[in-house]
N, C-alpha and C positions, 0 to 999 in steps of 0.2 A: 543617200547622204542626208544628214540633218542640216537644215538651214533655219535661219531666223527671220522673222518679219523685220522690215526696215522702213523707216520714214525719214523724210528730210527735215523734220522739226516743225513743219507747218503743213501737214497733209490735209487734203480736203475730203468732203463727203462723197465726191465723185470718184474717189480712188486715186486722184492725182497726188503725187508725193510719196507713194508707197512702192514697195518692192520686196525683194528677199536678199539677205546677205549670205554669201557662201564663204566658208572658211578657205583660206588660201590653199591649203594642202588638197582640199577637195576640188577646188577650181582647177588646180594643176593636174589632178588625177583624171577628172571627168570631162573637162573642156579642152579644146585645142585652139591654139593661137591662130591657126589658119581659117577658123570659122568666122564668118562675118556676123552670124546671128545664131540663136537657138530657138527651138520651138518648145513651148511648155504647154502641156495638156493640164488644164485645171480640173481637179477631181469633181466629177458630176457636172461639168460645164464644157466650155469650148477650149480651143487652143489659142495661144497668143505667141507671136513671133517677137523676139526681143533682140535688137541689134547689140553687138558686143563692140564697145568703143575701145580705143587705145588706153584710155584711163582705167578701164576694167582690168587690164593686164598690168597696169602700173601700181594699182593699190586701191582703187574704188571698186571693191569686190561685191557690188550690189547689182542685181538684175532689176531694173526699174521699170515699172509698168502700172499705168492707171487701172488696167484691167485686172491685174493681180490685186491691187488695192481694193477695187470694187468687190472682188471675190472674197477677200478677207473680211470686208465690212459686212457682206451678205451672210457670212457664217459666224458673225459675232466675235471675230478674232481681232478686229480693229475698230476703233482705236484701243490702244492698250495703255496701262499705267507706265509712266516714265521708267525706263530701264528694264521693262519686263515684256519684251516682244514675244509673240507666239513662236513656238518651235514647230517646224513643218518637216515633211519628208519630200525630198526631191529625188525621184527615182529615174535613173537612165533607162531609156527604152531602146533607142537605136542611136546612131551617130546624130548629134545635134538635137535629138528629141528626148524630152524628159516629162515626167508626170509629177505634178505637185499635189500633195494631199495633206490633210490634217493627220496629226499623230493621235 
């Protein structure tokens, strides 16, 4: 599925304030409300576990992680010009596990 980079408006160089935004239809198709968290394998790097809060299911459809932010910074994907976040691919691997990669 295609996802977009996300930031909170004041992200830091450490990666804090970054994450990825998932379209609601993809969230509902690929993620399950019974999951407390998901594991994301970062292309060419490590894995990160991200907790899924109740607000994720109510409308805040971002997976927020300083490690994802650092990964984007290291690849020159962040910071980005206002209104032009990078597009990424989030590939389902198994239940609760996904692979994030550059397009």
